[in-house]
C-alpha positions as CSV (number, residue, x, y, z in Angstrom):
1,M,-26.7,26.5,6.8
2,T,-28.0,24.8,3.6
3,A,-25.9,21.7,2.9
4,L,-26.5,18.9,0.4
5,I,-25.5,15.3,0.9
6,H,-24.8,13.6,-2.5
7,V,-25.1,9.8,-2.4
8,H,-23.5,7.5,-5.0
9,D,-23.0,3.7,-5.1
10,I,-19.6,2.2,-5.6
11,Q,-20.1,2.2,-9.3
12,N,-20.6,6.0,-9.1
13,N,-24.3,5.7,-10.0
14,R,-26.2,8.6,-8.5
15,I,-28.6,7.6,-5.7
16,G,-29.8,11.1,-4.8
17,E,-29.3,14.4,-3.1
18,F,-30.6,15.1,0.4
19,R,-30.8,18.6,2.0
20,L,-29.4,18.8,5.5
21,K,-31.2,21.5,7.5
22,D,-31.3,19.9,10.9
23,R,-31.0,16.1,11.1
24,L,-30.9,13.3,8.5
25,L,-30.9,9.7,9.5
26,L,-29.2,7.2,7.2
27,G,-30.0,3.4,7.3
28,K,-31.9,0.7,5.6
29,S,-35.1,1.1,7.6
30,E,-38.0,2.6,5.6
31,G,-38.4,5.4,8.1
32,C,-34.8,6.7,7.5
33,D,-34.4,10.0,5.6
34,I,-31.6,8.4,3.5
35,A,-32.8,4.8,3.0
36,L,-30.1,2.6,1.5
37,S,-30.6,-1.0,0.6
38,S,-27.7,-3.1,1.6
39,P,-27.3,-6.1,3.9
40,Y,-24.2,-4.3,5.4
41,I,-26.1,-1.2,6.3
42,S,-27.7,-1.2,9.8
43,P,-31.4,-0.2,10.2
44,E,-30.0,3.1,11.7
45,H,-26.5,3.4,10.4
46,A,-25.5,7.1,10.7
47,L,-26.9,10.5,11.8
48,F,-26.1,13.7,10.1
49,E,-26.6,16.9,12.1
50,A,-26.3,20.6,11.3
51,E,-25.3,23.0,14.0
52,G,-25.0,26.6,12.7
53,P,-22.4,26.6,9.9
54,Q,-21.0,23.2,10.8
55,A,-22.1,19.7,10.1
56,F,-21.4,16.4,12.0
57,V,-21.9,12.7,11.3
58,K,-22.5,10.2,14.1
59,S,-21.8,6.5,13.6
60,L,-24.6,4.2,14.7
61,G,-24.2,1.0,12.7
62,L,-22.4,-2.2,13.5
63,N,-20.2,-1.9,10.4
64,G,-19.3,1.7,11.1
65,L,-18.2,4.3,8.6
66,L,-15.2,6.1,7.2
67,V,-14.6,9.8,6.9
68,N,-11.8,9.9,4.3
69,D,-9.4,7.3,5.7
70,T,-10.4,7.7,9.3
71,D,-12.6,5.0,11.0
72,V,-15.5,6.5,13.0
73,P,-16.3,3.9,15.6
74,R,-19.9,3.2,16.6
75,G,-21.3,5.8,18.9
76,E,-18.7,8.5,18.0
77,R,-19.4,11.9,16.3
78,H,-17.1,13.4,13.6
79,K,-17.1,17.0,12.4
80,L,-17.3,17.3,8.6
81,N,-15.2,19.5,6.4
82,P,-15.9,20.6,2.8
83,E,-13.6,18.0,1.1
84,D,-14.6,15.0,3.2
85,V,-15.6,11.8,1.6
86,I,-17.9,9.6,3.8
87,S,-18.0,5.9,3.1
88,V,-20.5,3.4,4.3
89,P,-20.7,-0.2,3.0
90,G,-21.6,0.0,-0.6
91,F,-22.0,3.8,-0.9
92,V,-20.0,7.0,-1.0
93,L,-21.3,10.4,0.2
94,H,-20.1,13.9,-0.4
95,V,-21.3,17.0,1.4
96,T,-21.5,20.4,-0.3
97,G,-22.4,23.8,1.1
98,L,-20.7,23.6,4.4
99,R,-18.7,26.8,3.8
100,A,-19.7,29.3,1.2
101,T,-20.5,27.9,-2.2
102,E,-17.0,27.4,-3.3
103,R,-16.9,23.8,-2.5
104,S,-20.2,23.1,-4.2
105,T,-18.7,24.8,-7.3
106,D,-15.7,22.6,-7.1
107,Y,-17.8,19.5,-6.9
108,E,-19.7,20.6,-10.0
109,M,-16.5,21.5,-11.9
110,E,-15.1,18.0,-11.0
111,R,-18.2,16.5,-12.5
112,Q,-17.9,18.5,-15.6
113,L,-14.2,17.7,-16.0
114,S,-14.9,14.0,-15.5
115,D,-17.6,14.1,-18.2
116,F,-15.3,15.9,-20.6
117,K,-12.5,13.5,-20.2
118,R,-14.8,10.5,-20.4
119,D,-16.3,11.7,-23.6
120,I,-12.9,12.3,-25.2
121,H,-11.6,9.0,-24.0
122,R,-14.6,7.1,-25.3
123,E,-14.5,8.8,-28.7
124,L,-10.8,8.1,-29.0
125,L,-11.2,4.4,-28.2
126,E,-14.1,4.1,-30.7
127,S,-12.4,6.0,-33.5
128,A,-9.2,3.9,-33.1
129,N,-11.0,0.6,-32.5
130,L,-9.3,0.3,-29.1
131,T,-12.3,-0.4,-26.9
132,G,-11.3,-3.2,-24.4
133,V,-7.9,-3.4,-26.0
134,V,-4.7,-3.5,-23.9
135,M,-2.4,-1.1,-25.8
136,E,1.4,-1.7,-26.0
137,D,3.9,1.1,-26.2
138,H,5.9,-0.6,-28.9
139,D,3.0,-0.4,-31.4
140,A,4.4,2.6,-33.1
141,D,1.9,2.9,-35.9
142,M,-1.1,2.6,-33.6
143,A,0.6,5.1,-31.1
144,A,1.0,7.6,-33.9
145,E,-2.7,7.2,-34.9
146,V,-3.8,7.6,-31.3
147,D,-1.7,10.8,-30.9
148,V,-3.2,12.3,-34.1
149,K,-6.8,11.5,-33.1
150,L,-6.3,12.6,-29.5
151,T,-4.7,16.0,-30.6
152,R,-7.8,16.6,-32.8
153,L,-10.2,15.7,-30.0
154,L,-8.4,18.0,-27.5
155,E,-9.1,21.0,-29.7
156,R,-12.4,21.1,-27.9
157,I,-10.5,22.8,-25.0
158,T,-11.1,26.1,-26.7
159,G,-14.8,25.7,-26.4
160,I,-15.1,24.9,-22.7
161,S,-16.2,27.6,-20.2
162,N,-13.7,29.9,-18.6
163,E,-14.8,28.5,-15.2
164,L,-13.9,24.9,-16.2
165,L,-10.7,26.0,-17.8
166,E,-9.6,27.7,-14.7
167,Y,-10.5,24.7,-12.6
168,I,-8.4,22.3,-14.9
169,V,-5.4,24.6,-14.8
170,M,-5.8,25.1,-11.0
171,K,-5.7,21.3,-10.5
172,A,-2.7,20.9,-12.8
173,V,-0.7,23.6,-10.9
174,R,-1.8,22.3,-7.5
175,E,-0.7,18.8,-8.4
176,E,2.7,20.0,-9.5
177,A,2.9,22.0,-6.3
178,V,2.2,18.9,-4.3
179,N,4.7,16.8,-6.3
180,T,7.2,19.6,-5.8
181,I,6.9,19.2,-2.0
182,V,7.0,15.4,-2.3
183,R,10.2,15.6,-4.3
184,G,11.6,18.2,-2.0
185,R,12.5,20.5,-4.8
186,L,11.3,22.4,-7.8
187,K,11.8,21.6,-11.5
188,E,12.5,17.8,-11.6
189,G,10.2,16.1,-14.0
190,H,6.7,17.4,-14.3
191,R,3.8,15.0,-14.0
192,L,2.4,16.4,-17.2
193,S,3.9,15.1,-20.5
194,M,4.4,18.6,-21.8
195,A,6.7,19.3,-24.6
196,W,6.3,23.0,-24.0
197,E,5.8,24.9,-27.2
198,A,8.0,27.6,-25.9
199,A,10.6,28.0,-23.1
200,S,8.5,30.9,-21.8
201,D,5.6,28.6,-21.3
202,R,7.6,26.3,-19.0
203,I,9.1,29.3,-17.2
204,A,5.6,30.7,-16.6
205,F,4.3,27.4,-15.3
206,D,7.3,26.9,-12.9
207,Q,6.9,30.5,-11.8
208,M,3.3,30.0,-11.0
209,V,4.0,26.9,-9.0
210,A,6.7,28.7,-7.0
211,T,4.6,31.8,-6.6
212,C,1.6,29.8,-5.2
213,L,3.9,28.0,-2.8
214,A,5.5,31.3,-1.7
215,G,2.0,32.7,-1.2
216,M,1.5,30.1,1.5
217,G,4.9,30.8,3.0
218,I,6.4,27.6,1.6
219,T,9.9,28.3,0.1
220,G,13.3,26.8,0.0
221,A,13.5,23.2,1.3
222,Y,10.0,21.9,1.0
223,D,8.6,20.1,4.1
224,K,6.4,17.1,3.3
225,S,4.2,18.0,6.3
226,T,2.8,20.9,4.3
227,I,1.1,18.8,1.7
228,A,-2.2,18.9,3.4
229,E,-1.9,22.7,3.8
230,V,-1.3,23.0,0.1
231,R,-4.4,21.1,-0.8
232,D,-6.5,23.0,1.7
233,R,-5.3,26.5,0.9
234,F,-4.3,26.3,-2.7
235,S,-7.4,28.0,-4.1
236,E,-6.7,31.1,-1.9
237,V,-3.4,31.9,-3.6
238,Y,-4.3,30.6,-7.0
239,D,-7.2,33.1,-7.4
240,T,-4.8,36.0,-7.2
241,D,-1.9,34.4,-9.2
242,S,-3.7,32.9,-12.1
243,R,-3.2,36.0,-14.1
244,V,0.4,35.0,-14.5
245,L,-0.6,32.8,-17.3
246,S,-2.1,33.9,-20.6
247,L,-5.2,32.4,-22.1
248,Q,-3.2,30.4,-24.6
249,Q,-0.9,29.1,-21.9
250,K,-3.9,28.0,-19.8
251,Q,-5.5,26.2,-22.7
252,Y,-2.2,24.5,-23.4
253,I,-1.8,23.3,-19.8
254,A,-5.4,22.1,-19.7
255,R,-5.0,20.2,-23.0
256,E,-1.7,18.5,-21.9
257,S,-3.1,17.7,-18.4
258,I,-6.0,15.9,-20.0
259,R,-3.7,14.3,-22.6
260,T,-1.6,12.9,-19.8
261,D,-4.5,11.4,-18.0
262,I,-6.0,9.8,-21.1
263,L,-2.6,8.4,-22.3
264,A,-2.1,6.9,-18.9
265,L,-5.4,5.1,-19.3
266,I,-4.4,3.8,-22.8
267,Y,-0.8,2.8,-22.2
268,G,-0.4,2.6,-18.5
269,L,-2.3,2.3,-15.2
270,G,-4.4,5.4,-15.5
271,P,-4.7,7.4,-12.2
272,L,-2.3,4.9,-10.6
273,E,0.6,5.9,-12.9
274,D,1.9,8.9,-11.0
275,L,1.3,7.3,-7.6
276,L,3.8,4.7,-8.6
277,Q,6.4,7.5,-9.1
278,L,5.9,9.2,-5.8
279,P,8.5,8.5,-3.2
280,G,7.4,7.3,0.2
281,V,4.3,5.4,-1.1
282,T,4.5,1.8,0.1
283,V,1.1,0.5,-0.8
284,I,-1.6,1.6,-3.3
285,M,-5.1,0.3,-2.7
286,V,-8.0,0.4,-5.1
287,V,-11.6,-0.5,-4.2
288,G,-13.7,0.0,-7.3
289,K,-13.1,2.7,-9.8
290,D,-13.3,5.7,-7.5
291,K,-11.8,4.7,-4.2
292,I,-8.0,4.9,-4.4
293,F,-5.9,5.1,-1.2
294,I,-2.1,5.1,-0.5
295,E,-0.1,4.2,2.5
296,K,2.7,6.6,3.4
297,G,4.7,6.6,6.6
298,G,2.5,3.8,8.0
299,G,-0.7,5.9,7.5
300,L,-3.5,5.8,4.9
301,E,-4.4,8.7,2.7
302,V,-7.2,9.3,0.3
303,T,-5.8,10.3,-3.1
304,G,-8.9,11.8,-4.7
305,R,-8.1,10.0,-7.9
306,S,-10.5,7.7,-9.8
307,F,-10.9,5.7,-13.0
308,P,-13.5,7.1,-15.5
309,N,-15.4,3.8,-15.3
310,E,-15.0,0.1,-14.4
311,D,-14.0,-0.8,-17.9
312,D,-10.9,1.4,-17.7
313,L,-10.0,-0.1,-14.3
314,N,-10.3,-3.6,-15.8
315,V,-8.1,-2.6,-18.8
316,A,-5.4,-1.4,-16.3
317,V,-5.8,-4.6,-14.3
318,N,-5.4,-6.8,-17.4
319,R,-2.3,-4.8,-18.2
320,M,-0.8,-5.7,-14.8
321,V,-1.5,-9.4,-15.1
322,R,-0.8,-9.9,-18.9
323,P,3.1,-10.3,-18.5
324,I,2.6,-13.4,-16.3
325,G,0.3,-15.1,-18.7
326,R,-2.6,-15.4,-16.2
327,A,-6.2,-15.1,-17.0
328,L,-8.5,-12.9,-14.9
329,N,-12.1,-13.8,-15.2
330,R,-15.1,-15.1,-13.1
331,A,-13.6,-18.6,-13.1
332,E,-10.3,-17.3,-11.8
333,P,-11.1,-14.1,-10.0
334,I,-7.9,-13.8,-7.8
335,V,-4.5,-13.2,-9.4
336,D,-1.0,-12.3,-8.0
337,A,1.3,-10.5,-10.4
338,R,4.4,-8.3,-10.4
339,L,5.0,-4.9,-12.2
340,A,8.1,-4.1,-14.2
341,D,9.6,-2.2,-11.2
342,G,9.2,-5.3,-8.9
343,S,6.1,-4.0,-7.1
344,R,3.8,-6.9,-6.1
345,V,0.1,-6.8,-7.3
346,H,-2.9,-8.6,-5.8
347,V,-6.1,-8.4,-7.8
348,V,-9.6,-9.6,-6.9
349,I,-12.6,-9.2,-9.2
350,A,-16.3,-10.1,-9.1
351,P,-17.9,-12.3,-7.9
352,V,-15.4,-12.5,-5.0
353,A,-15.0,-8.7,-4.8
354,I,-18.5,-7.6,-4.1
355,H,-17.9,-3.8,-4.1
356,G,-15.9,-3.6,-7.3
357,T,-12.5,-4.7,-8.5
358,S,-9.9,-4.7,-5.7
359,V,-6.2,-4.0,-6.4
360,T,-3.4,-3.9,-3.9
361,I,0.1,-2.8,-5.0
362,R,3.0,-3.2,-2.6
363,R,5.9,-1.1,-3.7
364,F,9.5,-1.7,-2.7
365,R,12.2,0.8,-1.9
366,E,14.9,1.4,-4.4
367,E,17.3,1.3,-1.5
368,P,16.2,-1.4,1.0
369,F,16.1,-0.6,4.7
370,T,19.2,-1.4,6.8
371,I,19.3,-2.5,10.4
372,A,20.5,1.0,11.3
373,D,17.3,2.3,9.8
374,L,15.1,0.1,12.0
375,V,17.0,1.3,15.1
376,E,16.5,4.9,14.0
377,F,12.7,4.2,13.5
378,G,12.5,2.7,16.9
379,S,11.6,-0.8,15.6
380,M,14.4,-2.2,17.8
381,T,17.1,-0.9,20.1
382,R,20.8,-0.7,19.3
383,Q,21.5,-3.6,21.7
384,A,18.9,-5.8,20.1
385,A,20.3,-4.9,16.6
386,N,23.8,-6.0,17.8
387,F,22.3,-9.2,19.2
388,L,20.5,-10.1,15.9
389,K,23.7,-9.3,13.9
390,G,25.6,-11.7,16.2
391,C,22.9,-14.4,15.7
392,I,23.2,-14.1,11.9
393,L,27.0,-14.5,12.0
394,A,26.6,-17.4,14.5
395,R,24.3,-19.1,12.0
396,K,21.3,-19.4,14.2
397,N,18.1,-20.6,12.5
398,M,15.4,-17.9,12.8
399,V,11.7,-17.6,12.4
400,I,10.2,-14.1,12.1
401,S,6.7,-14.1,13.4
402,G,3.9,-11.4,13.0
403,G,0.5,-10.5,11.7
404,T,-0.4,-9.2,8.2
405,G,1.3,-5.9,7.5
406,S,3.5,-6.1,10.6
407,G,6.8,-5.8,8.7
408,K,7.9,-9.5,8.6
409,T,9.2,-9.3,5.0
410,T,11.0,-6.0,5.7
411,L,12.7,-7.4,8.7
412,L,13.6,-10.6,6.9
413,N,15.2,-8.5,4.1
414,V,17.1,-6.5,6.7
415,L,18.5,-9.5,8.5
416,G,19.1,-11.4,5.3
417,A,21.4,-8.6,4.1
418,L,23.7,-9.3,7.1
419,I,24.6,-12.8,5.8
420,P,28.2,-12.9,4.8
421,Y,28.8,-12.4,1.0
422,D,30.9,-15.6,0.7
423,Q,27.9,-17.8,1.4
424,R,25.5,-19.3,-1.1
425,L,21.8,-18.6,-0.6
426,V,18.7,-20.1,-2.1
427,V,15.8,-17.7,-1.7
428,I,12.3,-19.1,-2.1
429,E,9.1,-17.0,-2.3
430,D,5.5,-17.0,-3.5
431,S,6.1,-13.6,-5.1
432,A,9.6,-12.2,-5.3
433,E,10.0,-9.4,-2.8
434,L,13.3,-9.9,-1.1
435,Q,16.2,-7.8,-2.2
436,L,19.3,-9.5,-0.8
437,P,22.7,-8.3,-1.9
438,Q,24.7,-11.5,-1.8
439,P,26.1,-12.3,-5.3
440,N,25.9,-16.1,-5.0
441,Q,22.1,-16.6,-4.6
442,V,19.5,-18.5,-6.4
443,N,16.0,-17.0,-6.4
444,L,13.0,-19.4,-6.8
445,E,9.4,-18.4,-7.2
446,T,6.3,-20.6,-6.9
447,R,4.0,-21.2,-9.8
448,K,0.2,-21.7,-9.6
449,A,-1.7,-24.3,-11.6
450,N,-3.0,-23.4,-15.0
451,L,-6.7,-23.5,-16.0
452,E,-6.4,-27.3,-16.5
453,G,-5.1,-27.6,-12.9
454,K,-1.6,-28.6,-14.1
455,G,1.9,-27.0,-13.7
456,E,1.7,-26.0,-10.1
457,I,5.1,-25.7,-8.3
458,P,4.5,-25.0,-4.6
459,I,7.0,-23.9,-2.0
460,K,7.3,-27.4,-0.7
461,D,8.8,-28.6,-4.0
462,L,11.1,-25.7,-4.2
463,V,12.5,-26.3,-0.7
464,R,13.2,-29.9,-1.6
465,A,14.8,-28.8,-4.9
466,S,17.0,-26.3,-3.0
467,L,18.7,-29.1,-1.0
468,R,20.3,-30.2,-4.3
469,M,21.7,-26.7,-5.0
470,R,24.4,-26.8,-2.3
471,P,23.1,-23.9,-0.3
472,D,24.8,-22.6,2.8
473,R,21.5,-21.1,3.9
474,I,17.9,-21.3,2.8
475,V,15.6,-18.3,3.0
476,V,11.9,-18.9,2.6
477,G,9.7,-15.8,2.3
478,E,6.9,-17.3,4.3
479,C,5.9,-20.8,5.5
480,R,2.1,-21.3,5.3
481,S,1.6,-25.1,5.1
482,G,3.3,-28.4,4.7
483,E,6.5,-26.9,3.4
484,A,7.3,-26.1,7.1
485,L,8.4,-29.8,7.6
486,D,10.9,-29.6,4.7
487,M,12.1,-26.3,6.1
488,L,12.7,-27.7,9.5
489,Q,14.5,-30.7,8.1
490,A,16.7,-28.4,6.1
491,M,17.6,-26.5,9.2
492,N,18.5,-29.8,10.9
493,T,20.7,-31.1,8.1
494,G,23.6,-28.7,7.7
495,H,21.9,-25.5,6.6
496,D,22.4,-23.5,9.8
497,G,21.5,-19.9,9.6
498,S,18.4,-20.4,7.5
499,M,15.4,-18.1,7.9
500,T,11.7,-17.9,7.2
501,T,8.6,-16.0,8.4
502,G,5.2,-17.1,9.6
503,H,1.8,-15.6,10.7
504,A,1.4,-15.6,14.5
505,N,0.7,-13.1,17.2
506,S,3.3,-14.4,19.7
507,P,6.4,-16.7,19.9
508,T,4.3,-19.4,21.6
509,E,1.6,-19.1,19.0
510,M,4.3,-19.4,16.3
511,I,5.4,-22.7,17.7
512,Q,1.8,-23.9,17.6
513,R,1.4,-22.7,14.0
514,L,4.6,-24.6,13.0
515,Q,3.1,-27.7,14.6
516,V,-0.1,-27.3,12.6
517,M,1.8,-26.6,9.4
518,V,3.9,-29.8,9.8
519,M,0.7,-31.8,10.3
520,E,-0.5,-30.4,7.0
521,A,2.5,-32.1,5.3
522,G,0.6,-35.4,5.6
523,E,3.5,-37.4,7.0
524,D,1.5,-38.7,10.0
525,M,4.1,-37.8,12.6
526,P,3.3,-38.1,16.3
527,V,2.7,-34.7,17.9
528,N,5.7,-35.1,20.3
529,A,8.0,-35.9,17.4
530,I,6.8,-32.8,15.6
531,R,7.6,-30.7,18.7
532,Q,11.0,-32.3,19.0
533,Q,11.7,-31.5,15.4
534,I,10.7,-27.8,15.9
535,A,12.9,-27.6,19.1
536,A,15.9,-29.1,17.3
537,A,15.6,-26.9,14.2
538,V,14.6,-23.4,15.4
539,D,17.0,-21.3,17.5
540,L,15.2,-18.0,17.6
541,I,11.7,-16.5,17.1
542,V,11.6,-12.8,16.4
543,Q,8.1,-11.4,17.0
544,I,7.2,-8.1,15.2
545,Q,3.9,-6.3,15.6
546,R,2.2,-3.2,14.2
547,Q,1.4,-0.8,17.0
548,R,-1.6,1.5,17.5
549,D,0.4,4.5,16.3
550,R,1.0,2.5,13.1
551,S,4.7,2.0,13.9
552,R,6.2,-1.5,13.6
553,K,8.2,-2.8,16.6
554,I,9.9,-6.0,17.5
555,T,8.0,-7.2,20.7
556,Y,10.0,-10.3,21.5
557,I,13.3,-12.0,20.7
558,S,13.0,-15.5,22.1
559,E,15.2,-18.5,22.2
560,V,13.7,-22.0,21.5
561,C,15.6,-23.8,24.3
562,G,14.5,-27.4,23.6
563,Y,11.8,-29.9,24.2
564,D,10.5,-30.8,27.7
565,A,9.5,-34.5,27.5
566,D,7.8,-34.4,30.9
567,E,5.5,-31.5,29.9
568,D,5.5,-32.5,26.2
569,E,6.1,-28.9,25.1
570,V,8.7,-26.7,23.4
571,V,10.5,-24.5,25.9
572,I,10.8,-20.8,25.0
573,E,12.7,-18.1,26.9
574,H,12.4,-14.4,26.1
575,I,15.8,-12.7,25.7
576,F,14.4,-9.2,24.7
577,R,10.9,-8.0,25.4
578,L,9.0,-4.7,24.5
579,V,8.4,-2.9,27.8
580,E,7.3,0.6,28.9
581,T,10.3,2.6,30.0
582,P,10.2,5.1,33.0
583,G,9.7,7.9,30.5
584,G,6.6,6.2,29.1
585,A,8.1,5.1,25.8
586,M,7.9,1.5,24.6
587,E,11.4,0.0,24.1
588,L,12.8,-3.5,23.4
589,R,14.8,-4.3,26.6
590,F,17.0,-7.2,27.8
591,T,15.0,-9.5,30.1
592,G,18.0,-10.8,32.0
593,Y,17.9,-14.3,30.4
594,L,21.2,-15.2,28.7
595,P,20.8,-17.5,25.7
596,T,22.3,-20.9,25.9
597,F,24.5,-20.1,22.8
598,I,25.9,-16.9,24.3
599,D,29.5,-18.1,24.0
600,T,29.1,-19.0,20.3
601,L,27.4,-15.6,19.8
602,L,30.2,-13.6,21.4
603,D,32.9,-15.5,19.3
604,A,31.0,-15.1,16.0
605,G,29.9,-11.6,16.5
606,D,33.1,-10.1,17.8
607,T,31.1,-8.3,20.5
608,S,30.7,-8.1,24.2
609,L,28.0,-8.6,26.8
610,E,28.0,-4.9,27.5
611,E,27.3,-4.1,23.8
612,L,24.4,-6.6,23.7
613,F,22.6,-6.1,27.0
614,S,23.5,-2.9,28.7
615,W,21.6,0.4,28.7
616,N,23.4,3.6,29.5
């Protein structure tokens, strides 16, 4: 086997190519075959090995490495495939020549395509004086000029090689095939902005997509599990079916494919644009211009998309933050924003982000999850769902506890939707995420200070303001600091049934976190008084945790029973707890402890002990 390891830094600058015949050692030591200078690279970080037609990488360094989205722990060995992307701190590696020369050719074609698009994009920006400019859709005159100039530049399609033309068309058809599977059906809005010069062109394109899918045995109702298969095997069927399209049709598809990508850079968010349209994508993550990941179904996937350069990424980032009037520069390198569809955006740039601009986009479902959905997903049992419904109706004050990404906000949204519609809510958040259905609700959002350090409106001020709005319940997206004291006081002063979330790994730890947060309010309260306040205000702590299989499960539903003066502690009793069943599954089960408010719960929830605590 003759394989090449291509090494680039995170700015896509070429470091070098290294031939893998037997073994190649990667690290920062001078004696390494691939010597990379970075404080995050171990002296001996990774070992590449060739065995016949196969290649492997072994993780040796403290900081590990990633193959696509899979972490390879220190000491483990991972088999490499032709499309794999290997990431070590500060660098990206591609391996070609693992299987025939097809993959090497693809790598070269991708480079040529990237260069072609970059040249057209640069010339378009220069000719229209748009370099560094954030374009707006409503600028009709400029849009018309851009369209004319871009159409003229795209005439170069006729001069590219047949090999590159076929590659561009193959990518366009493959992308549409993947999108077809994601949508579950054919013919519903192409990614490409094609006007289609003739009906026969669209028919031919659709026919080719369908034929390629059929060639892999994928017909009828498209199963999302076949997406990986499509990406892996697509070239096999495309080679035989490409003749369905004429030369003129291929040139048209290639031209419009590139037009779509470039217009997305000028008016939208570039390669992120179509990701925002794909169903099932919950998070989009960008690390530098060429590392873009998505979260779907709780798992991470490499998208293979990239921005042409850092400048284009920064233009997209500025387009995200412009509507909120926030600056994004070295003096203020961290910004939270919100897209038009409600998606939450977190951006970090240099010097804080040392490996390139970091963007995290959290998307929200058009139809929020229901408590029945969480039961179906296994996040809780039917009995626990009935119990929590009863607690909402009985107006029990609740804190949802969990780590980052554990599903706290989703659970708060689900439980908040159970609040009766005849009650008035005040919803307070750092960034608006909750989608509660109650008609009588006031939504308040914090505001950060401006560049002069003025104009900040923290959660603490909003909680205090909410008390003058005659709320029946107050819902705070997350308590992080001194606002916890105001929240506890609100729970104790006639706003029963209020809810919030907090970061903690257990119900006991959540009590401790609340104590610390109250201390941060600066009221100089004795510790025992703080604990009494917590015990009097909070009725329930619902603990949620992300599991190793990436599922999210409620692990505890616990009652805050009161304050033990002798022991000087808040007393907690677990009502439900995640346990392993005889069949080996993890399930939220009743512990045997009946809450002190069980009578109130049964009356308010119109339910029975059997519905709440029995397992058939």
